[in-house]
C-alpha positions in Angstrom: -0.1 -0.2 -0.1 2.6 2.3 0.8 4.8 1.6 -2.3 1.4 2.3 -4.7 1.1 5.8 -2.8 4.6 6.7 -3.5 4.1 5.9 -7.4 0.8 7.9 -7.4 2.7 10.6 -5.9 5.5 10.7 -8.5 3.0 10.8 -11.4 1.0 13.8 -10.0 4.8 15.4 -9.4 5.8 14.7 -13.1 2.4 16.0 -14.3 2.7 19.3 -12.5 6.3 20.1 -13.6 5.3 19.6 -17.0 3.0 21.9 -17.1 5.1 24.5 -15.4 7.8 24.0 -18.0 5.4 24.4 -21.0 3.5 27.6 -20.1 6.3 30.6 -20.5 6.9 29.2 -24.3 3.4 29.3 -25.1 2.2 32.6 -23.6 5.0 35.2 -24.1 4.5 38.6 -22.2 2.6 41.0 -24.4 3.7 44.9 -24.7 1.4 47.1 -23.2 -1.3 48.7 -25.5 -0.4 51.7 -26.9 -2.3 54.8 -25.8 -5.0 56.5 -28.5 -2.8 59.6 -28.8 0.0 57.4 -29.9 -1.9 55.4 -32.3 -3.0 58.8 -34.1 0.2 60.0 -34.2 1.6 56.7 -36.3 0.6 55.9 -39.5 0.8 52.0 -40.6 3.0 51.2 -43.6 2.0 48.3 -45.8 5.7 48.0 -47.0 8.4 48.2 -44.3 11.2 48.7 -47.1 9.2 51.5 -48.5 8.7 53.1 -45.2 12.4 53.2 -44.4 13.4 54.8 -47.8 13.3 58.8 -47.9 10.8 59.9 -50.4 11.8 60.5 -53.9 11.9 64.4 -54.8 10.2 63.6 -58.2 7.1 61.8 -56.8 5.1 64.0 -54.1 4.0 62.1 -50.8 0.3 61.9 -50.7 -0.9 63.2 -47.2 -2.3 60.1 -45.3 -5.9 60.2 -44.7 -7.4 59.8 -40.8 -10.0 57.1 -42.3 -8.9 55.1 -45.0 -10.9 52.5 -46.5 -10.4 49.1 -44.3 -7.5 47.4 -45.7 -6.7 50.0 -48.4 -4.1 52.8 -48.8 -5.2 56.3 -49.6 -5.3 56.4 -53.5 -3.3 58.8 -55.5 -4.9 61.1 -57.8 -4.5 60.3 -61.6 -1.5 61.9 -63.2 -2.7 64.6 -65.8 -0.5 64.2 -69.1 -0.5 67.4 -71.3 -1.6 66.6 -74.7 1.6 66.3 -77.4 0.7 69.0 -80.1 0.9 67.6 -83.3 3.2 68.9 -85.9 1.6 71.3 -88.5 1.6 70.4 -92.2 4.1 72.2 -94.1 2.8 75.3 -96.0 2.2 75.1 -99.4 5.5 76.4 -101.5 4.2 79.4 -103.4 7.1 79.2 -105.8 9.1 81.7 -107.1 7.5 85.1 -108.0 4.5 86.8 -107.3 1.1 85.0 -107.4 -0.8 85.2 -110.9 -3.7 87.5 -111.1 -6.8 85.9 -111.2 -8.4 85.4 -114.8 -11.3 87.6 -115.4 -14.5 85.8 -116.8 -14.6 86.2 -120.8 -17.2 88.7 -122.0 -20.1 87.0 -123.7 -19.7 89.5 -126.8 -17.1 91.8 -128.4 -16.7 95.0 -126.5 -17.0 96.7 -129.7 -20.8 96.0 -129.7 -21.4 97.6 -126.4 -23.8 100.9 -126.3 -25.4 99.7 -129.8 -28.7 98.6 -131.2 -27.1 96.8 -134.3 -28.8 97.6 -137.5 -26.1 95.5 -139.6 -23.5 92.9 -139.2 -20.1 94.6 -139.4 -17.7 93.0 -141.4 -19.7 90.3 -142.4 -19.4 90.3 -146.2 -22.0 89.2 -148.5 -24.3 87.4 -146.3 -27.9 88.2 -144.8 -29.4 87.5 -141.2 -33.1 86.3 -141.6 -34.4 87.0 -138.1 -37.9 86.2 -136.9 -39.7 87.7 -133.8 -42.2 85.8 -131.9 -44.5 87.4 -129.5 -47.8 86.7 -130.7 -49.0 83.5 -132.2 -47.3 80.8 -134.0 -49.4 80.5 -137.1 -46.6 80.9 -139.5 -44.0 78.9 -137.6 -44.6 75.5 -139.8 -44.4 77.2 -143.0 -41.3 79.2 -142.2 -39.6 76.2 -140.8 -40.2 74.2 -143.8 -39.1 76.5 -146.1 -35.8 77.2 -144.2 -35.2 73.3 -144.4 -35.9 73.0 -148.1 -33.6 76.1 -149.0 -30.9 74.9 -146.5 -30.9 78.3 -144.9 -30.8 79.1 -141.0 -32.2 81.8 -139.2 -32.2 83.5 -135.8 -35.8 83.4 -133.7 -36.1 86.2 -131.2 -39.0 84.8 -128.5 -40.6 85.9 -125.8 -41.2 84.2 -122.6 -44.8 84.4 -123.1 -44.7 82.9 -126.3 -42.6 80.0 -125.2 -44.9 79.3 -122.4 -48.0 79.4 -125.1 -46.0 77.3 -127.5 -43.7 74.6 -125.2 -42.9 72.7 -128.6 -42.0 75.7 -130.8 -38.5 76.1 -129.2 -37.7 72.5 -129.8 -38.7 72.6 -133.1 -36.8 75.7 -133.9 -33.7 74.7 -131.9 -33.8 71.1 -133.2 -33.9 72.4 -136.8 -30.4 74.0 -136.0 -31.6 77.7 -135.9 -30.5 80.2 -133.5 -32.9 81.3 -130.3 -32.8 84.8 -129.2 -34.2 86.9 -126.2 -37.1 89.4 -127.0 -38.0 90.0 -123.3 -40.9 88.3 -121.1 -43.9 90.0 -122.1 -42.7 92.5 -124.9 -43.3 95.6 -122.8 -41.6 99.1 -124.0 -38.4 99.3 -122.5 -37.9 103.2 -122.0 -40.6 103.3 -119.4 -39.0 100.3 -117.2 -36.6 100.9 -114.5 -33.5 98.8 -114.1 -35.2 96.2 -111.7 -38.1 95.7 -114.3 -35.8 95.6 -117.2 -33.7 92.6 -115.3 -36.8 91.0 -114.9 -37.9 91.3 -118.5 -34.6 90.1 -119.7 -33.8 87.1 -117.2 -37.7 85.8 -117.3 -37.4 85.4 -120.9 -33.8 83.9 -120.4 -35.2 81.5 -117.8 -38.1 80.2 -119.7 -36.2 79.6 -123.0 -33.5 77.8 -121.0 -36.1 75.7 -119.4 -37.5 74.8 -123.1 -34.3 73.7 -124.1 -32.5 76.6 -125.8 -30.3 79.3 -125.0 -31.0 82.8 -125.8 -27.6 84.6 -124.8 -26.2 86.9 -125.5 -28.7 88.3 -128.5 -31.4 90.5 -127.4 -34.1 92.5 -129.4 -35.9 95.5 -128.1 -39.7 95.3 -128.3 -41.3 97.4 -130.8 -37.4 98.8 -131.5 -38.2 101.1 -128.3 -34.7 101.8 -126.6 -32.2 104.8 -125.4 -28.7 104.9 -124.4 -30.1 103.9 -120.7 -31.8 100.9 -121.6 -29.1 99.8 -124.3 -26.7 99.9 -121.4 -28.8 98.0 -118.9 -29.2 95.3 -121.4 -25.3 95.0 -122.1 -25.0 94.8 -118.2 -27.2 91.6 -118.1 -25.0 90.3 -120.9 -26.5 91.0 -123.9 -25.7 92.6 -127.0 -28.9 94.7 -128.5 -29.6 93.9 -132.3 -32.1 95.9 -134.3 -32.7 95.4 -137.9 -31.7 96.9 -141.4 -35.3 96.4 -142.7 -38.4 95.7 -141.6 -40.8 94.0 -144.3 -43.8 95.1 -142.7 -45.5 91.8 -143.3 -47.1 92.0 -139.9 -49.7 94.7 -141.0 -51.1 92.2 -143.2 -53.5 92.2 -146.1 -55.7 94.5 -144.2 -52.8 96.8 -143.7 -52.5 97.3 -147.6 -49.3 94.9 -147.5 -48.7 91.7 -149.7 -46.3 89.1 -150.2 -44.5 91.0 -153.1 -44.3 94.1 -151.0 -42.6 92.1 -148.3 -40.0 90.5 -151.0 -39.6 93.9 -152.7 -38.9 95.7 -149.6 -35.9 93.2 -148.6 -34.3 93.4 -151.5 -34.3 97.0 -151.9 -32.5 97.1 -148.5 -29.9 94.4 -149.6 -26.2 95.1 -148.4 -23.5 93.1 -146.8 -24.6 91.9 -143.2 -28.4 93.0 -144.0 -30.6 92.2 -141.1 -34.0 91.5 -142.1 -37.1 91.6 -139.6 -39.8 89.2 -140.0 -42.6 87.8 -137.7 -43.9 84.4 -136.9 -47.2 85.3 -136.0 -50.6 86.2 -138.0 -52.3 89.7 -138.4 -54.6 89.6 -135.5 -57.4 91.4 -137.9 -57.0 89.1 -141.1 -55.0 86.1 -140.1 -52.6 86.5 -142.9 -48.9 85.4 -142.5 -47.5 87.4 -145.3 -43.5 87.0 -143.9 -44.2 83.3 -144.3 -45.7 83.5 -147.7 -43.0 85.7 -148.9 -39.9 83.6 -147.5 -39.5 81.2 -150.5 -39.1 84.3 -152.9 -36.9 86.3 -150.5 -34.4 83.6 -150.2 -34.2 82.8 -154.0 -33.8 86.4 -154.8 -31.2 87.1 -152.2 -29.4 83.9 -153.4 -29.5 85.2 -156.9 -27.9 88.4 -155.9 -24.9 86.6 -155.0 -25.4 86.7 -151.1 -25.4 83.8 -148.5 -27.1 83.5 -145.1 -25.9 83.5 -141.6 -27.4 83.7 -138.3 -26.6 86.5 -135.9 -24.0 84.6 -134.2 -21.7 86.1 -137.0 -21.8 89.0 -134.7 -19.9 87.2 -131.9 -16.9 86.1 -134.2 -13.6 87.5 -132.9 
């Protein structure tokens, strides 16, 4: 019994000693916790090496925040990089010498024709220009076109805008037959009583109407009734047109009721025959008797002029240099 008690006592003693020997290694003494003021004056550093190195002079040190996001460091603002200017393209080389002067637009007609209402084609030689005004109806047009085609002659047709609107197919028939189309105003008023704006409206109105119908009247213009003065001629010139009158008026427009016959028309034309003669005839019929004396007399007129040794030209002959 005594031996058993001794053994148990030794076992208990060994256990107590083992416990006492293990306790210092597992629980080292803890340092005292820092005071709140000390914690506030110290900033934690995630990288000990970085905290011990002095700050680089080329990179500013961001001041720490008192309340950073949990587990994160204060965020540096993004760097602002100024844009790099692109090089400008080289200026074009002007080359040696001064820049050339701008080329002025070409005149629509020779300057020698300014300020005139032409009664003949200057320096034309032995040719005659047959011209036909259209301001009323188109009664004589089929016969005139037929005669010109049969004789191989081309003419110049002065059309009003109103006539073109009333006879939309007439411009095409004239132009497709190879004849020259020209401007005779929009509504055929006397021009001396018009101001500059009204003159422009008359000339441009006819121009646009004829262009829309498929022909170009520029730069030939004839005054309605032949009424003109220095002011109106200058105004028409300023609109890009040369004014063309006539050498002889056949008076066929007076009709048989006015005492005129086809023989009279032909005789008047031949009596005025000269180099560059401009003959005035009309397409429409007389409003009182319905006669178309110019169309009726045209075949004899062409034959007699040809027999006298003359040829025929359109008024484009005026524009020759």
